[in-house]
N, C-alpha and C positions, 0 to 999 in steps of 0.2 A: 464422493466424500470431499468436503471443502478443505481448503488449506489449514484453516483454523476450526477448531470444533468447540463445542459446549465445554469439554474437558479443559481446553486451554483457558476459556473464560473463567473457569472456577479456580484457576490458579492465581488469578488476580482479583477475584470478587467471590464472596461467600456464596454458596448454593442457595441458601436461604433468601439472600437479597435479590439474586437473579430471579428465583420463582416469584418473589413478591413483585418486582418490577415488571415481569413479563406476564404475570399471573398464569404461569405454566403454558403459555402460548408459544409453541415452538416457531411459529412464523415470525415472532418478533425477533428471536434469536437468529433465525436464518437472514432476516433483513439486515440487522446490524452487523452481521459477519460479512455479508456480501458487500455492503457499503464500505466496511473497512478495508476489504481486499480491493475494491475498485479505487478507493482513495490511494492506497499503497501503490497500486498499478500506475497511476498517473505520475507518480514521482519516478518510478523505475522504467517505464516504457521506453524511453529514449535510448538507453544504453544496454539494457538487460533483456533477456528472453523471458518476459513475464509469463508466457503460456507455460513454459517448462517449470519456472519457479513456483507458481501458484498451483500447478498440477501435483506437486509433490506432497506426499503423506507420510505420517509417522515420523521415524528418525531421519529420513532423508531431507526434512525441511531444514532451512537454516534456522538455528534457535533464536538468534537475535531478531530476525525478520518476524518469526512467530510471536515473540514477546511484544514487539512494537505494533504489529497488526492487531494483536489481542488487546492492547491498551487503547487503540483507536476504537475497536468495537465496544469496549467496556464504557469508554467515555460517551459514545453514541447511546449506549444502553442507559446510562445514568442521566443523560440529558432528557430522557422520557419522564423521569421522576418530577414530581411537583416540586416547586421552589421551596427553599427552606432547608434542603439537605446540603450539607458541606461538601462540595465537590472540588475543593481547591487541590487536593493531592491528585485526583484524577486529571484535573485541568493540566497540571504540572507534567504528568506522565504523557499526556496527549500531546503537549507541546514538545517535550522531549522526543516522542516518535516522529513527529512532523519535522522537527529540525534534523533528525538523523537521516530521513528520507530526502531532505533537501541537500544535505551534504553528499549524500551517495549520488543524486542526480548531478551535482556539480562537480562530482569525481574527487571531492576533498577526502572522502572516505571510499575505500574500494573493498566491499564485502566479497566474500566467496561465493558469488552467484554466477550463474551462467550468462555470459555476455550475448547480446543480440547477434544473430548470424550475419547480418548486414546492417550497416548504419542506416538510419531512416533518411528517405529522400528529402532533401531541404525544400525543393520546389520541382515542379515539372517544367519549369521554364529554363530554357538554355539562352545564353547571350553571347555576344562576341561579334565579330565582323568577318567578312570574307578575306581571304588572303589578298594582300596588296599586290596589284599588278601594274607594272610600268609599261606604258604604251608610248612607242616613238614612231613617228611617221617620216 
């Protein structure tokens, strides 16, 4: 089971619109959900245990993260629609979700999410010099 489901998407977009956009193709839903989760992970990966966070299901999920990840998925879904449909509200919600994820990444906001067990390695390169030796003859 994915971190967000079709039920979560239905809270932000009417079921009839979802069916019309996807033409009842569940593969489209799976794709937009996977893409939304992948996008959210890119912002959280540095400081948080994303495997644990996105493996959660049901009420063990962080409600705010579910909302924002669903908003990203719905925005991606609506982008599949032909031009001419007003998507300003969806675009604003998407921007709000991305702004929140950026603030979490920069640690301006500290959600109640499991932290990464060890900080990511910056580089595999070590630098420095040998200890100074004084030689006298």
